[in-house]
Jmol script that loads the backbone (N, CA, C; Angstrom):
load data "model"
ATOM      1  N   MET A   1     -10.827 -10.810   3.777  1.00  0.00           N
ATOM      2  CA  MET A   1     -10.290 -10.791   2.414  1.00  0.00           C
ATOM      3  C   MET A   1     -10.687 -10.624   1.409  1.00  0.00           C
ATOM      4  N   SER A   2     -10.359  -9.248   0.726  1.00  0.00           N
ATOM      5  CA  SER A   2     -11.246  -8.965  -0.629  1.00  0.00           C
ATOM      6  C   SER A   2     -10.122  -9.296  -1.937  1.00  0.00           C
ATOM      7  N   VAL A   3     -11.013  -9.117  -3.399  1.00  0.00           N
ATOM      8  CA  VAL A   3     -10.145  -9.430  -4.544  1.00  0.00           C
ATOM      9  C   VAL A   3     -10.242  -8.114  -5.040  1.00  0.00           C
ATOM     10  N   ASP A   4      -8.916  -7.496  -5.498  1.00  0.00           N
ATOM     11  CA  ASP A   4      -8.880  -6.204  -6.156  1.00  0.00           C
ATOM     12  C   ASP A   4      -8.958  -6.276  -7.009  1.00  0.00           C
ATOM     13  N   VAL A   5      -9.574  -5.574  -8.612  1.00  0.00           N
ATOM     14  CA  VAL A   5      -8.448  -5.880  -9.649  1.00  0.00           C
ATOM     15  C   VAL A   5      -8.707  -4.086  -9.700  1.00  0.00           C
ATOM     16  N   LEU A   6      -7.401  -3.614 -10.165  1.00  0.00           N
ATOM     17  CA  LEU A   6      -6.398  -2.722  -9.989  1.00  0.00           C
ATOM     18  C   LEU A   6      -7.036  -1.974 -11.579  1.00  0.00           C
ATOM     19  N   ASP A   7      -7.151  -3.390 -12.681  1.00  0.00           N
ATOM     20  CA  ASP A   7      -6.763  -2.788 -14.043  1.00  0.00           C
ATOM     21  C   ASP A   7      -7.212  -3.743 -15.384  1.00  0.00           C
ATOM     22  N   VAL A   8      -8.457  -3.932 -15.943  1.00  0.00           N
ATOM     23  CA  VAL A   8      -9.280  -3.803 -16.746  1.00  0.00           C
ATOM     24  C   VAL A   8      -9.155  -3.492 -17.880  1.00  0.00           C
ATOM     25  N   ARG A   9      -8.417  -3.384 -18.950  1.00  0.00           N
ATOM     26  CA  ARG A   9      -8.586  -2.902 -20.121  1.00  0.00           C
ATOM     27  C   ARG A   9      -9.249  -3.296 -21.470  1.00  0.00           C
ATOM     28  N   THR A  10     -10.662  -2.609 -21.744  1.00  0.00           N
ATOM     29  CA  THR A  10     -11.614  -3.069 -23.173  1.00  0.00           C
ATOM     30  C   THR A  10     -10.678  -1.533 -23.617  1.00  0.00           C
ATOM     31  N   TYR A  11     -10.394  -2.538 -25.872  1.00  0.00           N
ATOM     32  CA  TYR A  11     -10.178  -1.320 -26.324  1.00  0.00           C
ATOM     33  C   TYR A  11     -10.769  -1.611 -27.211  1.00  0.00           C
ATOM     34  N   ASP A  12     -12.398  -1.895 -27.041  1.00  0.00           N
ATOM     35  CA  ASP A  12     -12.866  -1.387 -28.632  1.00  0.00           C
ATOM     36  C   ASP A  12     -14.447  -1.514 -27.120  1.00  0.00           C
ATOM     37  N   GLU A  13     -14.355  -0.418 -27.257  1.00  0.00           N
ATOM     38  CA  GLU A  13     -15.916  -0.175 -26.298  1.00  0.00           C
ATOM     39  C   GLU A  13     -17.225   0.742 -27.513  1.00  0.00           C
ATOM     40  N   THR A  14     -16.817   1.133 -27.989  1.00  0.00           N
ATOM     41  CA  THR A  14     -17.668   1.589 -29.127  1.00  0.00           C
ATOM     42  C   THR A  14     -18.696   0.788 -29.502  1.00  0.00           C
ATOM     43  N   SER A  15     -19.950   1.478 -29.653  1.00  0.00           N
ATOM     44  CA  SER A  15     -21.194   0.296 -29.621  1.00  0.00           C
ATOM     45  C   SER A  15     -21.724   1.092 -31.044  1.00  0.00           C
ATOM     46  N   GLY A  16     -22.098  -0.294 -31.630  1.00  0.00           N
ATOM     47  CA  GLY A  16     -22.493   0.270 -33.129  1.00  0.00           C
ATOM     48  C   GLY A  16     -23.427  -1.131 -33.547  1.00  0.00           C
ATOM     49  N   ILE A  17     -23.909  -1.456 -34.592  1.00  0.00           N
ATOM     50  CA  ILE A  17     -24.387  -2.577 -35.197  1.00  0.00           C
ATOM     51  C   ILE A  17     -23.780  -3.642 -34.742  1.00  0.00           C
ATOM     52  N   PHE A  18     -22.675  -3.716 -34.668  1.00  0.00           N
ATOM     53  CA  PHE A  18     -22.146  -4.971 -34.692  1.00  0.00           C
ATOM     54  C   PHE A  18     -21.132  -5.547 -33.345  1.00  0.00           C
ATOM     55  N   ASN A  19     -21.259  -4.670 -32.486  1.00  0.00           N
ATOM     56  CA  ASN A  19     -21.048  -4.164 -30.767  1.00  0.00           C
ATOM     57  C   ASN A  19     -21.517  -3.431 -29.680  1.00  0.00           C
ATOM     58  N   PRO A  20     -22.468  -4.227 -29.703  1.00  0.00           N
ATOM     59  CA  PRO A  20     -23.307  -3.614 -29.030  1.00  0.00           C
ATOM     60  C   PRO A  20     -22.758  -3.256 -27.250  1.00  0.00           C
ATOM     61  N   PHE A  21     -21.645  -2.890 -27.018  1.00  0.00           N
ATOM     62  CA  PHE A  21     -20.841  -2.993 -25.598  1.00  0.00           C
ATOM     63  C   PHE A  21     -21.222  -1.393 -25.043  1.00  0.00           C
ATOM     64  N   ARG A  22     -21.850  -1.347 -23.870  1.00  0.00           N
ATOM     65  CA  ARG A  22     -22.315  -1.213 -23.079  1.00  0.00           C
ATOM     66  C   ARG A  22     -21.831  -1.204 -22.010  1.00  0.00           C
ATOM     67  N   PRO A  23     -21.615   0.647 -20.620  1.00  0.00           N
ATOM     68  CA  PRO A  23     -21.404  -0.154 -19.607  1.00  0.00           C
ATOM     69  C   PRO A  23     -21.297  -0.806 -19.085  1.00  0.00           C
ATOM     70  N   GLU A  24     -22.396  -1.145 -18.663  1.00  0.00           N
ATOM     71  CA  GLU A  24     -22.671  -2.875 -18.200  1.00  0.00           C
ATOM     72  C   GLU A  24     -22.658  -3.806 -18.816  1.00  0.00           C
ATOM     73  N   ASP A  25     -22.005  -3.760 -19.380  1.00  0.00           N
ATOM     74  CA  ASP A  25     -21.226  -5.144 -19.808  1.00  0.00           C
ATOM     75  C   ASP A  25     -19.478  -4.770 -19.634  1.00  0.00           C
ATOM     76  N   ARG A  26     -18.775  -3.795 -18.723  1.00  0.00           N
ATOM     77  CA  ARG A  26     -17.899  -3.625 -18.653  1.00  0.00           C
ATOM     78  C   ARG A  26     -17.521  -4.144 -17.385  1.00  0.00           C
ATOM     79  N   ASP A  27     -18.829  -3.753 -16.489  1.00  0.00           N
ATOM     80  CA  ASP A  27     -18.864  -4.568 -15.781  1.00  0.00           C
ATOM     81  C   ASP A  27     -19.056  -5.745 -14.908  1.00  0.00           C
ATOM     82  N   ALA A  28     -20.141  -6.011 -16.293  1.00  0.00           N
ATOM     83  CA  ALA A  28     -20.602  -7.812 -16.037  1.00  0.00           C
ATOM     84  C   ALA A  28     -18.651  -8.597 -16.186  1.00  0.00           C
ATOM     85  N   ILE A  29     -17.702  -7.854 -17.032  1.00  0.00           N
ATOM     86  CA  ILE A  29     -16.480  -8.355 -16.803  1.00  0.00           C
ATOM     87  C   ILE A  29     -16.420  -8.592 -14.810  1.00  0.00           C
ATOM     88  N   GLN A  30     -15.897  -7.224 -15.905  1.00  0.00           N
ATOM     89  CA  GLN A  30     -14.637  -7.303 -13.479  1.00  0.00           C
ATOM     90  C   GLN A  30     -15.741  -7.216 -13.097  1.00  0.00           C
ATOM     91  N   ARG A  31     -16.905  -8.447 -13.173  1.00  0.00           N
ATOM     92  CA  ARG A  31     -17.302  -9.028 -11.420  1.00  0.00           C
ATOM     93  C   ARG A  31     -17.150 -10.416 -11.984  1.00  0.00           C
ATOM     94  N   GLN A  32     -16.641 -10.901 -13.216  1.00  0.00           N
ATOM     95  CA  GLN A  32     -15.984 -11.587 -13.543  1.00  0.00           C
ATOM     96  C   GLN A  32     -15.258 -12.304 -12.798  1.00  0.00           C
ATOM     97  N   VAL A  33     -14.446 -11.213 -14.252  1.00  0.00           N
ATOM     98  CA  VAL A  33     -12.899 -11.000 -13.375  1.00  0.00           C
ATOM     99  C   VAL A  33     -12.393 -11.761 -11.818  1.00  0.00           C
ATOM    100  N   ARG A  34     -13.182 -10.674 -10.822  1.00  0.00           N
ATOM    101  CA  ARG A  34     -13.527 -11.256  -9.272  1.00  0.00           C
ATOM    102  C   ARG A  34     -13.891 -12.380  -8.751  1.00  0.00           C
ATOM    103  N   HIS A  35     -14.635 -12.745  -9.340  1.00  0.00           N
ATOM    104  CA  HIS A  35     -14.927 -14.088  -9.393  1.00  0.00           C
ATOM    105  C   HIS A  35     -14.066 -15.345 -10.220  1.00  0.00           C
ATOM    106  N   GLN A  36     -13.578 -15.021 -11.023  1.00  0.00           N
ATOM    107  CA  GLN A  36     -12.564 -15.992 -11.622  1.00  0.00           C
ATOM    108  C   GLN A  36     -11.203 -15.974 -10.636  1.00  0.00           C
ATOM    109  N   LEU A  37     -11.196 -14.598  -9.995  1.00  0.00           N
ATOM    110  CA  LEU A  37     -10.213 -14.729  -9.234  1.00  0.00           C
ATOM    111  C   LEU A  37      -9.649 -15.627  -8.572  1.00  0.00           C
ATOM    112  N   TYR A  38     -10.668 -15.001  -7.072  1.00  0.00           N
ATOM    113  CA  TYR A  38     -10.676 -15.382  -5.789  1.00  0.00           C
ATOM    114  C   TYR A  38     -11.307 -17.195  -5.761  1.00  0.00           C
ATOM    115  N   THR A  39     -11.705 -17.667  -6.609  1.00  0.00           N
ATOM    116  CA  THR A  39     -12.254 -19.025  -7.008  1.00  0.00           C
ATOM    117  C   THR A  39     -11.031 -19.931  -7.441  1.00  0.00           C
ATOM    118  N   ALA A  40     -10.042 -18.262  -8.007  1.00  0.00           N
ATOM    119  CA  ALA A  40      -8.759 -19.445  -8.492  1.00  0.00           C
ATOM    120  C   ALA A  40      -8.020 -19.865  -7.264  1.00  0.00           C
ATOM    121  N   GLY A  41      -8.047 -18.651  -6.444  1.00  0.00           N
ATOM    122  CA  GLY A  41      -7.675 -18.811  -5.086  1.00  0.00           C
ATOM    123  C   GLY A  41      -8.019 -19.342  -4.080  1.00  0.00           C
ATOM    124  N   GLU A  42      -9.776 -20.134  -4.436  1.00  0.00           N
ATOM    125  CA  GLU A  42      -9.403 -21.018  -3.158  1.00  0.00           C
ATOM    126  C   GLU A  42      -9.171 -22.471  -3.539  1.00  0.00           C
ATOM    127  N   GLN A  43      -9.481 -22.857  -4.765  1.00  0.00           N
ATOM    128  CA  GLN A  43      -8.879 -23.938  -5.050  1.00  0.00           C
ATOM    129  C   GLN A  43      -7.374 -24.143  -5.492  1.00  0.00           C
ATOM    130  N   SER A  44      -6.453 -23.069  -5.336  1.00  0.00           N
ATOM    131  CA  SER A  44      -5.267 -23.367  -5.070  1.00  0.00           C
ATOM    132  C   SER A  44      -5.007 -23.423  -3.080  1.00  0.00           C
ATOM    133  N   GLY A  45      -5.988 -22.775  -2.656  1.00  0.00           N
ATOM    134  CA  GLY A  45      -5.530 -23.078  -1.716  1.00  0.00           C
ATOM    135  C   GLY A  45      -5.101 -21.773  -0.779  1.00  0.00           C
ATOM    136  N   LEU A  46      -4.546 -20.700  -1.639  1.00  0.00           N
ATOM    137  CA  LEU A  46      -4.034 -20.016  -1.333  1.00  0.00           C
ATOM    138  C   LEU A  46      -5.089 -18.778  -0.238  1.00  0.00           C
ATOM    139  N   LEU A  47      -6.200 -18.887  -0.204  1.00  0.00           N
ATOM    140  CA  LEU A  47      -7.064 -18.579  -0.038  1.00  0.00           C
ATOM    141  C   LEU A  47      -7.164 -19.448   2.314  1.00  0.00           C
ATOM    142  N   VAL A  48      -6.797 -20.195   1.907  1.00  0.00           N
ATOM    143  CA  VAL A  48      -6.720 -21.173   3.352  1.00  0.00           C
ATOM    144  C   VAL A  48      -5.281 -20.866   3.870  1.00  0.00           C
ATOM    145  N   HIS A  49      -4.096 -20.661   3.072  1.00  0.00           N
ATOM    146  CA  HIS A  49      -2.923 -20.765   4.256  1.00  0.00           C
ATOM    147  C   HIS A  49      -2.747 -18.925   4.201  1.00  0.00           C
ATOM    148  N   ALA A  50      -3.588 -17.895   3.377  1.00  0.00           N
ATOM    149  CA  ALA A  50      -3.061 -16.308   3.772  1.00  0.00           C
ATOM    150  C   ALA A  50      -3.908 -16.298   5.345  1.00  0.00           C
ATOM    151  N   ASP A  51      -4.973 -17.013   5.997  1.00  0.00           N
ATOM    152  CA  ASP A  51      -6.040 -16.581   6.415  1.00  0.00           C
ATOM    153  C   ASP A  51      -5.710 -17.017   7.401  1.00  0.00           C
ATOM    154  N   SER A  52      -5.113 -18.711   7.029  1.00  0.00           N
ATOM    155  CA  SER A  52      -4.004 -19.052   9.167  1.00  0.00           C
ATOM    156  C   SER A  52      -2.737 -17.909   8.849  1.00  0.00           C
ATOM    157  N   ALA A  53      -2.228 -17.535   8.571  1.00  0.00           N
ATOM    158  CA  ALA A  53      -0.909 -16.964   8.702  1.00  0.00           C
ATOM    159  C   ALA A  53      -1.413 -16.138   8.767  1.00  0.00           C
ATOM    160  N   ALA A  54      -2.617 -14.877   8.899  1.00  0.00           N
ATOM    161  CA  ALA A  54      -3.104 -13.952   8.987  1.00  0.00           C
ATOM    162  C   ALA A  54      -3.261 -14.256  10.260  1.00  0.00           C
ATOM    163  N   ALA A  55      -4.022 -15.416  10.933  1.00  0.00           N
ATOM    164  CA  ALA A  55      -4.168 -15.757  11.903  1.00  0.00           C
ATOM    165  C   ALA A  55      -3.073 -15.898  13.413  1.00  0.00           C
ATOM    166  N   HIS A  56      -1.883 -15.921  12.756  1.00  0.00           N
ATOM    167  CA  HIS A  56      -0.975 -16.572  13.806  1.00  0.00           C
ATOM    168  C   HIS A  56       0.360 -14.856  13.865  1.00  0.00           C
ATOM    169  N   VAL A  57      -0.259 -14.246  12.351  1.00  0.00           N
ATOM    170  CA  VAL A  57       0.843 -13.271  12.912  1.00  0.00           C
ATOM    171  C   VAL A  57       0.410 -12.168  13.842  1.00  0.00           C
ATOM    172  N   LEU A  58      -1.726 -12.020  14.033  1.00  0.00           N
ATOM    173  CA  LEU A  58      -2.676 -11.204  14.945  1.00  0.00           C
ATOM    174  C   LEU A  58      -2.316 -11.621  15.817  1.00  0.00           C
ATOM    175  N   LYS A  59      -2.051 -12.919  16.606  1.00  0.00           N
ATOM    176  CA  LYS A  59      -1.482 -13.839  17.764  1.00  0.00           C
ATOM    177  C   LYS A  59      -0.076 -13.184  17.964  1.00  0.00           C
ATOM    178  N   GLN A  60       0.625 -12.561  17.237  1.00  0.00           N
ATOM    179  CA  GLN A  60       1.579 -13.626  18.056  1.00  0.00           C
ATOM    180  C   GLN A  60       1.926 -12.016  17.909  1.00  0.00           C
ATOM    181  N   LEU A  61       1.638 -10.936  17.835  1.00  0.00           N
ATOM    182  CA  LEU A  61       1.721  -8.964  17.420  1.00  0.00           C
ATOM    183  C   LEU A  61       0.855  -8.983  18.504  1.00  0.00           C
ATOM    184  N   LEU A  62      -0.583  -9.420  19.231  1.00  0.00           N
ATOM    185  CA  LEU A  62      -1.226  -8.800  19.894  1.00  0.00           C
ATOM    186  C   LEU A  62      -1.537  -9.923  20.984  1.00  0.00           C
ATOM    187  N   GLY A  63      -0.960 -10.989  21.499  1.00  0.00           N
ATOM    188  CA  GLY A  63      -0.797 -11.598  22.187  1.00  0.00           C
ATOM    189  C   GLY A  63       0.046 -11.445  23.054  1.00  0.00           C
ATOM    190  N   ARG A  64       1.187 -10.474  22.768  1.00  0.00           N
ATOM    191  CA  ARG A  64       1.849 -10.039  24.109  1.00  0.00           C
ATOM    192  C   ARG A  64       1.397  -9.496  24.714  1.00  0.00           C
ATOM    193  N   ASP A  65       1.773  -9.735  25.990  1.00  0.00           N
ATOM    194  CA  ASP A  65       1.953  -9.122  27.416  1.00  0.00           C
ATOM    195  C   ASP A  65       0.518  -9.613  27.901  1.00  0.00           C
ATOM    196  N   GLY A  66       0.278 -11.101  28.040  1.00  0.00           N
ATOM    197  CA  GLY A  66      -0.731 -11.711  28.562  1.00  0.00           C
ATOM    198  C   GLY A  66      -1.745 -11.987  28.069  1.00  0.00           C
ATOM    199  N   TYR A  67      -1.915 -10.972  26.955  1.00  0.00           N
ATOM    200  CA  TYR A  67      -3.635 -10.712  26.403  1.00  0.00           C
ATOM    201  C   TYR A  67      -3.916 -11.870  25.576  1.00  0.00           C
ATOM    202  N   THR A  68      -5.169 -12.333  25.455  1.00  0.00           N
ATOM    203  CA  THR A  68      -5.742 -13.055  24.928  1.00  0.00           C
ATOM    204  C   THR A  68      -6.450 -12.139  23.564  1.00  0.00           C
ATOM    205  N   VAL A  69      -6.026 -13.580  22.439  1.00  0.00           N
ATOM    206  CA  VAL A  69      -6.494 -13.233  21.168  1.00  0.00           C
ATOM    207  C   VAL A  69      -7.267 -14.223  20.308  1.00  0.00           C
ATOM    208  N   GLU A  70      -8.555 -13.413  20.239  1.00  0.00           N
ATOM    209  CA  GLU A  70      -9.673 -14.621  19.684  1.00  0.00           C
ATOM    210  C   GLU A  70     -10.015 -13.720  17.891  1.00  0.00           C
ATOM    211  N   ILE A  71     -10.245 -14.918  17.198  1.00  0.00           N
ATOM    212  CA  ILE A  71      -9.898 -14.315  15.615  1.00  0.00           C
ATOM    213  C   ILE A  71     -11.113 -14.733  15.747  1.00  0.00           C
ATOM    214  N   VAL A  72     -11.901 -14.479  15.407  1.00  0.00           N
ATOM    215  CA  VAL A  72     -13.529 -14.187  14.334  1.00  0.00           C
ATOM    216  C   VAL A  72     -13.580 -14.532  13.408  1.00  0.00           C
ATOM    217  N   ARG A  73     -13.883 -14.764  12.016  1.00  0.00           N
ATOM    218  CA  ARG A  73     -14.229 -15.113  11.144  1.00  0.00           C
ATOM    219  C   ARG A  73     -15.068 -14.724  10.662  1.00  0.00           C
ATOM    220  N   SER A  74     -15.475 -13.370   9.644  1.00  0.00           N
ATOM    221  CA  SER A  74     -16.257 -13.261   8.391  1.00  0.00           C
ATOM    222  C   SER A  74     -16.712 -13.691   7.535  1.00  0.00           C
ATOM    223  N   THR A  75     -18.363 -14.508   6.778  1.00  0.00           N
ATOM    224  CA  THR A  75     -17.880 -14.818   5.691  1.00  0.00           C
ATOM    225  C   THR A  75     -18.614 -13.300   5.073  1.00  0.00           C
ATOM    226  N   ALA A  76     -19.070 -12.361   5.908  1.00  0.00           N
ATOM    227  CA  ALA A  76     -19.358 -11.189   4.727  1.00  0.00           C
ATOM    228  C   ALA A  76     -18.448 -10.630   3.776  1.00  0.00           C
ATOM    229  N   LEU A  77     -17.182 -11.183   3.529  1.00  0.00           N
ATOM    230  CA  LEU A  77     -15.828 -10.721   2.514  1.00  0.00           C
ATOM    231  C   LEU A  77     -16.032 -11.703   1.174  1.00  0.00           C
ATOM    232  N   THR A  78     -17.089 -13.296   1.421  1.00  0.00           N
ATOM    233  CA  THR A  78     -16.766 -13.515   0.472  1.00  0.00           C
ATOM    234  C   THR A  78     -17.577 -13.200  -0.583  1.00  0.00           C
ATOM    235  N   PRO A  79     -17.136 -13.536  -2.116  1.00  0.00           N
ATOM    236  CA  PRO A  79     -18.043 -12.546  -2.960  1.00  0.00           C
ATOM    237  C   PRO A  79     -19.284 -13.533  -3.517  1.00  0.00           C
ATOM    238  N   ALA A  80     -20.367 -12.751  -3.811  1.00  0.00           N
ATOM    239  CA  ALA A  80     -21.638 -13.015  -4.052  1.00  0.00           C
ATOM    240  C   ALA A  80     -21.034 -14.131  -5.165  1.00  0.00           C
ATOM    241  N   THR A  81     -22.245 -14.912  -5.450  1.00  0.00           N
ATOM    242  CA  THR A  81     -21.592 -15.617  -6.863  1.00  0.00           C
ATOM    243  C   THR A  81     -22.319 -16.153  -7.721  1.00  0.00           C
ATOM    244  N   GLY A  82     -23.647 -14.593  -7.204  1.00  0.00           N
ATOM    245  CA  GLY A  82     -24.257 -14.010  -9.014  1.00  0.00           C
ATOM    246  C   GLY A  82     -23.179 -13.591 -10.013  1.00  0.00           C
ATOM    247  N   LEU A  83     -23.237 -13.473 -11.091  1.00  0.00           N
ATOM    248  CA  LEU A  83     -22.777 -12.280 -11.988  1.00  0.00           C
ATOM    249  C   LEU A  83     -23.588 -12.140 -13.382  1.00  0.00           C
TER     250      LEU A  83
END
end "model"
wireframe off; spacefill off
backbone 0.3
color backbone group
């Protein structure tokens, strides 16, 4: 599972003496938004529910005709905590 932020808008990216906004700042904001969305999903139980629902659907679809389905979860999809 991933968290995709499709649209983050910054309204004033002009760089100046009082607003030294750089592309790195925008990237950091987008990483922070993805991290906050992922954390909110974890805290609400949404990720656990989505994970179990996906496993159930995969077992139902692929387990027909006598096949055995084994669901293996990877931690590679967990976002990095460093912002």
